[in-house]
N, C-alpha and C positions, 0 to 999 in steps of 0.2 A: 275432669268434669267441673271442678271448682274454678279452674281458670276459664273454662268456657262460659260458665254462668257469670263470672266477674266481667269478662269481656263484653258479653251481651248487655249486662247492666250498664257498663260504661258507655256503650253505644247509644243507649236510650236516654242517658243523662242529658245530652244536649237538648233534645226535644222536650224533656220534662222540665229542664231549667227554664226554657223559653216560655212554656205554658204556665209554670209556677210563678213567674214574675211578669205579669201582664203589663204593668206600668212601664217597666224598663224596656220590655220587648216592643211595646207599642211606640214608645218614643224613638227607639232605634229604627223601627220599620217606617215611621213617619218621615224621619230625616232621609233615609235611603230612598224612599219613594219619591220625595220631592226632588232629590238630586237626579234620579233617573228620569223623572218627568221633564225637568228643565233641560237635561242633556239631549234626550230623544226629541222632545218638542222643538227645541231650538235648532238642532241639527236638521231635522226634517223640514222645518220652515225655511231654513237657509237653502237647503238642497232644492226645494220646490221653486223658490225664487230664481235660483241659478238655472234650473231646467227651463223655466218659463222664459228667461232672458235669452237663452240659447235658441229656443224655438222662435222667439220673436225676431232675432237677428236673421234666421234662415228665411222667415216669411217676408221680411221687408226687402225684397229683391230689387226694388227700384232705387235709383239714385236721386230721382227728382219726380215730384208730382206737381202738375199744373192744374189748378182748381179754380172755380169761379171766384169773383171778388168777394172778400169778407167771409170766406168759408175755410180758411186755412186751419183754424182751430177745430172745426168739425172734422176735417180730414185727419188731423193728428189724433183726434179721439178715436176714430175708426181703427187706427193702426195699433192703439194700445188697448183700452178697455172702456171706451166712452159709450154714450147713448147713441142708438141708431139715428141716422140723419138722412134727409133727402135734400139734395142740391144738384144743380146742373147748369151747364151752358149748352151751346149747340154744336153740331158736328162740323160746321164750317170753320169754327175756331180751331178744332182739332186738326184739320187738314193744314191750316197755316202753321200751327205750332210745330208740326212734324218737318217743316222745311228748314228749321234752324240747324246750323252746323254743330257737330259734336254729338249727334244722336246716333247711337249704335242700334238700339231697339226702342220701339214705342208701341204702346197699346192703350186703348181706352177702356174705361169701366163706367158703369152707371150705378149709383147708390140710391136705394129706396128704403125708407123706414116703414115697416108694415104696421098695421094695427095689432092689438093683442091677439094672439092666435091660440087655438086650442092646444097646440103642441107645446106651448111655452108659457111661463108665468109672466114674461115680459114681451115687448115688441121684438120682432126679428129685424135684422139688417139684411135686405135683399141686395145682392151684388150681381149685376149683369156684366159679363165679360166676353171677350172674343177668344175662343179657344185656339183659333188659328194664329193669333199674334201675341197672345198673353205669355209672359215670361215670369210672372210672379205666382199666380194661382195654379196654372196648368201643370207645372212640374210636380207640385204637391198633390194635385188631383190625380195625375197620371200614375203615381205610386200606388194608388188604391182603386183606380177606375180606368180601364183600358179601352172603354167604348167611346162613342161619340155622344155628346150631350145634345139631344134633339130639342126642337122647339117644344115648349110646354113642360119640359122635364126640369128637375132640380137635383142639386147635390147638397146634402145637409151637413152643417157643422156638427162637431162632437156633442154639443149640449142641446141639440134640437131633438125633441122626442118624436120619433117617427111612428106612425100608427102601424098596427100589425099588418095592415094591407099594403104597407109600403108607400103611404101618402102623408102629406101635410096639408091641413086646411088653411087657406089664406083667402080673404075676401070672398067667403062663401063658396069657394071652389076647391076641389081636391086636386093637388098637384103631385105627380108621380116623383118619388125619390129613387134615383138610380144608384146612389152610393152615399155612404156617410163617412166623413173624414176623421182622421185621428185628431186627438186634442192638441191644441197649440198653446193654451194658456192665455190667448188674446181674444179680442172681440170677434175674431173670425169663427170661434167655436159657437157663437150665437147667431150665425149667419146662414143663409141659403144662397146658392149660386145658380144663376141661370145664364143662358146665352143672350146676346143682345137682341136677337129676334123675338125673344119672349117678353121683353120689356113692354111693348105695346099691349100684349095680352094682359099683363099685370095691371097696366093703367086702366084698361077697359073693365077688368074685373073689379077694381076698386070703385069705379064710377057706378057699377051696378048695385053695390051693396052699401056704399058709404060715400064720404066726400072723396072726389077724385084726387089722386096723389099728385097729379100735375095736369096742366091744361092739355086738352086733346091734341092740339096742334104741335105739341112738343113730344108726344109719345114716340114718334119715329125718329126724332133727331136729338133727343136729350142725352148728353154725356156729362158725367160728373168729374172726371179727371183724365188726364193723359199721363200715364206712367212711362218714365223714360229711364233707360240705362244708357249712360254716357259712353262715348267712344274712348278708346285708349288715348291718353295724352290730354284729356279734358277733365275738368271737375264740374260738379253739379252747379256751382255758383256761376261759373263761366257760361255754361249752356243756358242757364236762366237769363243771363244778360243778353245772350244772342237772341233768345225768344222775344224779350222785351223790345229789341231793336227791329223786329219784323213789323210791328204795328204800334203806334202810339197808345192805343187802347190796352195793349197787353201789359203795360206797366201797372194796370189796376188789377190784374189777375193775382191769384194767390199762388205762392211757390212754397212747397213743403219739401224738406230734405229729410227723408227717413233715417239717414245715418245720424243726423243731429238729434232726432227723437230717441234713437237707440242710445246715444251717448248720455242724453239727459236722464233717461230712464235708468241707465246703468249707474249714474251718479247717485240718484235717489235710492236705488237698490243697495249700493255699497254702504251708504250712510245708515240705512235701516239694519243691514247685516252687522255693521260695527256696533251699533247700540245694542243689538240682540246679543252679540258675543260678550259685551261688557256685562250685560244683565246676567247671562248664564254663568259667567266667571264669578260674579259677586255671589250668586246663589250657591255655587260650589264652595267658595271659600268659607262662607258662613255655615254651610251645611257640614263641612268637614270639621270645623271648630266645635259645633254642637255635638257632632258624633264623638269626637275625642273627649269632650266634656262628660258626656253620658257614660262612656266607657270608664273614664278616670274616676267618676263618682262611685263606681261600683267596685273599685279596687279593694278597699278594706273588707267589704262583704265577701268578695271572691277569695281573698286571702284565707279567711277562716274556712270557707267551703272547700278550697283545694287542699288546705293543710289536713283537713279531716280525711279527705280521699287519700292523701299520701300515707297517713297512718294506717288506713285500711288496705294499703298495698299497691295503690296506683303509682305508676312511674310518671316522671315528668313528661315523657312522650305521650302517655295516655291523657294527662291533663291538657297538654297542648292540642291533642286531637279533639277533646271535648270542646274546648274554646273555639277552635277553628271550625268545627261543625256548626256551632251556634252562629258564628259570624257569617259563614257561607250561606246558611239557611236564611238569615236575615237579609243578606245581600241579594240572594236569588229571589226571595218573595218580594222584597221591596223593588227590585229591578223590574220584575214582571208586572207588578202593580203600576209602577211609573209609566212603563211603556204602554200598558193597556189604557190608562187614563188619558195619556197624551194622544193615543190613536183615536179614542172616541171624540176628542176635540178637533183633531186635524182632518182625518179622512172623510167623515160624512159631510163636513162643511167646507170642503175645498173650493167649491163654486162661490159660496158666500164670502169666504176669505179673499178670493181673487177680486170680487166685486167691490168689497170694502177698501182694499188696498189701492185699487186703480193701478196696479202693476201686473206685469205678466207673471202668472203663478200657475205652474203645471206640476202635477204629481210626478215624482221621480219613479224610476222603474222598480218593479217588484224585487229584483235581486238586490238593488241598492237599499230598499226599505228593510228587507230581511237582514241584510248585513248590518245596518245601523241598529236594528233591534238586538241582534246578538251582541254587538259591541257594547251597547248600553247595559245589558244585563251583566256582561263580564266586568265592566267598570264598576258596577254597583257591588258585585261580589268582592272584587279586589279592594275597594275602598273600605268595605266593612271588615275585611280580614286585616287590613293595615291598621284600622282603628283598634282592633282587638289586641294588637301586638303590645300596646302599652300595658294592658292587663297581664298578658302572658309574661312579659319581662319582669314585672314587679312581683307577681305572685311566685315566680321561680327563684327569687333571691334568698329569702330567709328560710331556715329549716322549719320543718313542720311543728316541732314542739315549741319553738320560740313564738311562732304565730299564735298557737293556741293559748299562750300565756299573755298575749297582748290584751290589755284592758282588764286583766285580773288584779 
């Protein structure tokens, strides 16, 4: 019975020690929480950027985009995370462009920037495309919608808030939404997709309630870009030169190379990830130093405490158990707090983060998120236990009666 009471008392000592020394416990918890927050937040931030980059590479299926004069920057912004735009040339140019050598596939799209809509806090990008010839959007759409996009219907991006009746209001008219696509981390998430036959309807609707988005005579022949997949043995720059040779005026057109945009974005992303890794590493180095300092500062105090317990019959194994329980508790609580605080900053504001970064930013999968959460808490527990080893080693060296004589 005496042994049972003694063991139960020793088991509760860890929690009583933590509660009885709030300053030391608070300092340790603060350090471990900051370490966990930096590790989880930095890791999730990096993973989301990489996930967005992978998604962007999959969506930029064209090797070359031919766009109107002085609109290349607007087209590039549409591929990343820029503002919605309206620009166009006419279908007769498209027919000529398709005659160039080295083109394996070609399809046209029309871009229209809507006014502010009820469904969204900002303007939408309206993208008209030809499902029969498209090789960029259609494969993505087909993974979630196996029907035919009829005239007057829309497919909504992930960030578009669709009404409960399955519609979106644009230009005073309710448009039927037949599907909503998965998130990509790019501006496509803030877009709606229509077939090219619906473009004149959209122009007419805009004229009825506001300023017409383009002259009426262009409604049936406006095209914003020709998307091109080059044939094997050709490169995008060579095909662009072949297009320019078709007509002297084609030298004034804009030529966008999505692969180059991907490379530029990846360079910017890699630089950001590097800075972030250095920052997290610096936080961890400083945090571990502070953690060790706090543990070390309590050595003398813990010597007398544990010496007294030794005299009362506690073995060194029991003392080690008490100390490890304290450390594990601090690591667990600090790890959970760090993950929770970082989650509150990252998950609810992912759309805002993406908009501010102007980089593809897409939330990683749930299994990956939970895996990083568990890893973060485990790391916090381990680093707290490692920090306590310095106390464990030092209090275990002198005999109990010698410790009690110290300072007398």
